[in-house]
C-alpha positions as CSV (number, residue, x, y, z in Angstrom):
1,X,96.4,143.1,109.1
2,X,99.9,141.9,107.4
3,X,101.4,138.6,108.2
4,X,104.8,137.7,108.0
5,X,106.5,135.1,105.4
6,X,106.6,132.6,108.4
7,X,102.8,133.0,109.7
8,X,101.6,132.6,106.0
9,X,103.4,129.6,105.3
10,X,101.9,127.7,108.8
11,X,98.3,129.0,107.8
12,X,98.6,128.0,104.1
13,X,100.3,124.5,104.7
14,X,103.4,125.5,102.9
15,X,107.1,126.1,103.2
16,X,108.5,129.3,103.6
17,X,110.6,128.6,100.0
18,X,107.5,128.1,98.2
19,X,106.5,131.4,99.0
20,X,109.6,132.9,98.2
21,X,109.6,131.0,95.0
22,X,106.1,132.4,94.4
23,X,107.4,135.9,94.8
24,X,110.5,135.8,92.6
25,X,108.6,134.2,89.4
26,X,106.1,137.2,90.2
27,X,103.1,134.7,91.1
28,X,102.3,136.0,94.6
29,X,104.2,138.8,95.7
30,X,103.7,140.4,99.1
31,X,101.8,144.1,99.1
32,X,103.8,145.1,101.9
33,X,107.5,145.4,103.1
34,X,108.6,146.3,106.7
35,X,110.8,149.2,107.6
36,X,113.9,146.6,107.7
37,X,112.6,144.9,104.4
38,X,110.9,142.1,105.3
39,X,107.7,140.5,103.4
40,X,104.4,141.3,104.6
41,X,101.4,139.7,103.3
42,X,97.7,141.0,103.5
43,X,94.4,139.9,103.0
44,X,94.4,140.3,99.0
45,X,97.6,138.4,99.4
46,X,95.9,135.5,101.5
47,X,93.1,135.4,99.0
48,X,95.3,134.8,95.7
49,X,97.3,132.3,97.5
50,X,94.1,130.4,98.4
51,X,93.6,130.6,94.8
52,X,97.0,129.4,93.7
53,X,97.0,126.4,96.2
54,X,93.7,125.4,94.7
55,X,94.7,125.1,91.3
56,X,98.1,123.4,92.1
57,X,95.8,120.7,94.0
58,X,94.0,120.6,90.4
59,X,97.4,119.7,89.0
60,X,97.7,123.2,87.2
61,X,101.2,124.5,86.4
62,X,102.3,127.5,87.8
63,X,102.6,128.9,84.5
64,X,98.7,128.2,83.8
65,X,97.9,129.8,87.0
66,X,99.7,133.0,86.4
67,X,97.5,133.3,83.6
68,X,94.4,132.6,84.8
69,X,94.8,134.9,87.9
70,X,95.8,137.9,86.4
71,X,93.2,137.5,83.4
72,X,91.6,140.9,83.8
73,X,88.1,139.5,82.8
74,X,88.0,136.9,85.9
75,X,87.4,137.5,89.5
76,X,87.5,135.6,92.6
77,X,83.9,134.4,92.1
78,X,84.6,133.3,88.9
79,X,87.8,131.2,89.9
80,X,85.5,129.6,92.8
81,X,83.1,128.7,90.2
82,X,85.6,127.3,87.8
83,X,87.3,125.3,90.7
84,X,84.0,124.1,92.0
85,X,83.2,122.5,88.3
86,X,86.7,120.9,87.9
87,X,86.7,119.3,91.3
88,X,83.3,118.2,90.8
89,X,84.1,116.3,87.7
90,X,87.4,114.7,89.6
91,X,84.9,113.8,92.7
92,X,82.5,112.1,90.2
93,X,85.0,109.7,88.9
94,X,86.9,109.1,92.3
95,X,83.3,107.9,93.5
96,X,83.2,105.7,90.6
97,X,86.5,104.2,91.9
98,X,85.8,104.2,95.6
99,X,84.6,101.1,96.0
100,X,86.7,99.1,93.7
101,X,89.6,100.8,95.8
102,X,88.2,100.1,99.2
103,X,88.2,96.4,98.2
104,X,91.6,96.3,97.2
105,X,92.9,98.3,100.3
106,X,91.1,96.0,102.6
107,X,93.1,93.1,101.0
108,X,90.5,91.3,98.8
109,X,91.7,89.5,95.7
110,X,88.8,90.8,93.6
111,X,87.7,90.1,90.1
112,X,89.7,87.0,89.6
113,X,87.2,85.1,87.4
114,X,86.8,88.4,85.2
115,X,87.9,88.7,81.4
116,X,89.3,92.2,80.9
117,X,86.3,93.6,79.4
118,X,84.2,92.8,82.4
119,X,86.9,94.1,84.7
120,X,86.7,97.5,82.6
121,X,83.4,97.7,83.1
122,X,83.3,97.0,86.8
123,X,86.4,99.1,87.9
124,X,87.1,101.2,85.1
125,X,90.6,102.3,85.0
126,X,91.6,101.1,88.4
127,X,93.4,97.7,88.4
128,X,92.6,95.7,91.7
129,X,95.4,93.4,90.8
130,X,97.8,96.0,91.5
131,X,97.4,95.9,95.1
132,X,97.4,91.9,95.7
133,X,100.9,91.1,96.4
134,X,100.6,94.2,99.1
135,X,97.5,92.7,100.4
136,X,98.8,89.1,100.6
137,X,102.1,90.3,102.1
138,X,99.8,92.4,105.2
139,X,96.9,90.0,105.4
140,X,97.7,86.5,103.6
141,X,98.2,84.6,106.7
142,X,94.9,85.7,108.5
143,X,91.2,83.8,108.4
144,X,89.6,86.9,107.1
145,X,92.0,87.3,104.0
146,X,91.6,83.6,103.2
147,X,88.0,83.6,103.5
148,X,87.7,86.5,101.4
149,X,89.6,85.1,98.9
150,X,87.4,81.9,98.6
151,X,84.0,84.1,98.3
152,X,85.4,86.4,95.7
153,X,87.0,83.5,93.6
154,X,83.6,82.7,92.8
155,X,82.1,86.2,92.1
156,X,81.0,86.8,88.5
157,X,80.5,90.3,86.9
158,X,76.8,90.6,87.8
159,X,77.9,89.9,91.6
160,X,80.5,92.7,91.3
161,X,78.3,95.1,89.6
162,X,75.6,94.3,92.4
163,X,78.2,94.9,95.1
164,X,79.2,98.2,93.5
165,X,75.6,99.3,93.5
166,X,74.9,98.4,97.1
167,X,78.3,100.2,98.0
168,X,77.7,103.5,95.9
169,X,73.8,103.5,97.5
170,X,75.1,103.2,101.0
171,X,77.7,106.2,99.8
172,X,75.0,108.4,98.8
173,X,73.2,107.9,102.2
174,X,76.1,108.4,104.3
175,X,76.9,111.6,102.4
176,X,73.6,113.0,102.8
177,X,73.4,112.1,106.5
178,X,76.7,114.4,106.5
179,X,75.1,117.0,104.8
180,X,72.3,117.3,107.4
181,X,74.4,117.8,110.2
182,X,73.8,115.0,112.5
183,X,76.7,114.2,114.5
184,X,78.4,111.0,114.1
185,X,77.4,109.5,117.4
186,X,73.9,110.0,116.3
187,X,71.7,107.0,116.1
188,X,71.4,107.4,112.0
189,X,75.2,107.8,111.8
190,X,75.9,104.6,114.0
191,X,73.1,102.4,112.0
192,X,75.1,103.4,108.6
193,X,78.0,102.5,110.2
194,X,76.4,98.9,110.9
195,X,75.3,98.8,107.6
196,X,79.0,99.4,106.4
197,X,80.1,96.6,108.7
198,X,77.4,94.1,107.3
199,X,78.1,95.0,103.6
200,X,81.7,93.5,104.4
201,X,80.5,90.3,106.2
202,X,77.9,89.5,103.5
203,X,80.2,90.1,100.9
204,X,84.0,89.2,102.0
205,X,84.4,88.3,105.5
206,X,83.0,88.0,108.8
207,X,83.6,91.7,110.1
208,X,83.5,91.6,113.9
209,X,83.2,94.8,116.0
210,X,86.9,94.5,116.7
211,X,87.7,93.9,113.0
212,X,85.5,97.0,112.0
213,X,87.1,99.6,114.3
214,X,90.4,98.4,113.3
215,X,89.6,99.4,109.9
216,X,88.2,102.7,110.8
217,X,91.6,103.3,112.4
218,X,93.4,102.4,109.4
219,X,91.1,104.8,107.3
220,X,92.5,107.6,109.1
221,X,96.3,106.1,109.3
222,X,96.6,105.1,105.8
223,X,96.8,108.0,103.7
224,X,95.5,105.9,100.5
225,X,92.5,105.3,102.6
226,X,92.2,108.8,103.5
227,X,92.3,110.0,100.2
228,X,89.7,107.6,99.0
229,X,86.9,108.8,101.5
230,X,88.1,112.5,101.4
231,X,87.6,112.4,97.5
232,X,83.8,111.6,98.2
233,X,83.7,114.2,100.5
234,X,85.7,115.9,102.6
235,X,85.8,115.3,106.5
236,X,84.2,111.7,105.6
237,X,87.2,109.7,106.8
238,X,86.9,111.1,110.3
239,X,83.2,111.0,110.3
240,X,83.1,107.5,109.2
241,X,85.9,106.8,111.9
242,X,83.8,108.3,114.8
243,X,80.4,106.5,113.7
244,X,82.2,103.0,113.6
245,X,83.3,103.5,116.7
246,X,80.4,104.9,118.3
247,X,78.2,101.7,117.1
248,X,80.9,99.4,118.3
249,X,80.5,100.7,121.7
250,X,76.8,100.9,121.9
251,X,76.5,97.4,120.5
252,X,78.8,95.9,123.0
C-alpha cells in the first residue's frame, strides 16, 4: 500500500512542508511516484519516518539522524534498542524531577528554608522558585495556597526528602498497576488515587474531592503537567485523571 504525502503527514502528526523538506535534503525520499509525479510513500518509508521522529524527540539534529539511519551496519532493531536506552535514561532523570515539578505547578512555595546545597540535594537542577510568581498570580488568594505556604515554610531538608520518597513510592506502585492492565475505574486504581489525594492533604493543604478532580482536569489541560506524568509512563496522565474522577464518584 502506498500513501500520499498528505496522508502520511496526518498519520505522523507532521506537516506536509516537513515531509517535503526531508525529501529535499535526502533524509526521507518517497519510494514511489504516481503517474502524475506525486509522492507516494510505502511501508518502508513509514518505518524510516518513525525512526526519524523518534530521534527528533531525543533532540538529534537532522544531520545526525541521517548519519545514524544510513549506517549500513545498523538495522531497525538496533535503532529501537538505542532509542529505548536513551529514553530510559531520560525517564529516570524526569522521575527524579517529577515530585518537585508537581509541587511547583500545584502552586506551592517550596523549599523556602533550604540552603542552596540542600535545595540541590532535594530538587536537583530544578528550581522551584522559578514558578513562584506564576503560582501566586493564579492561586495566591486561595485558602489552599495560603495554607500550603504556611506549612512548607516550616519544612526542613529531611521533611522534603521524606516527601520525595513517599511520592516516588506512590509513583512506582501506580506505574506497576498500569502495567498490570487494571482499568482506571478498578478498586486498586481508585485506592491509589485516594492515596494521591491524601498525600496532598497531608503535606500541603486539605484537598477535597472537588479540588482533586479539578487538579486531575488541569493535569490534562496544562501541557506542563501532562509532560511531567507522561515522562514517568506514557498514558499516565489520562489514567490518573480517570482514576481520580472514579474515586471521587465512588466516595460521594
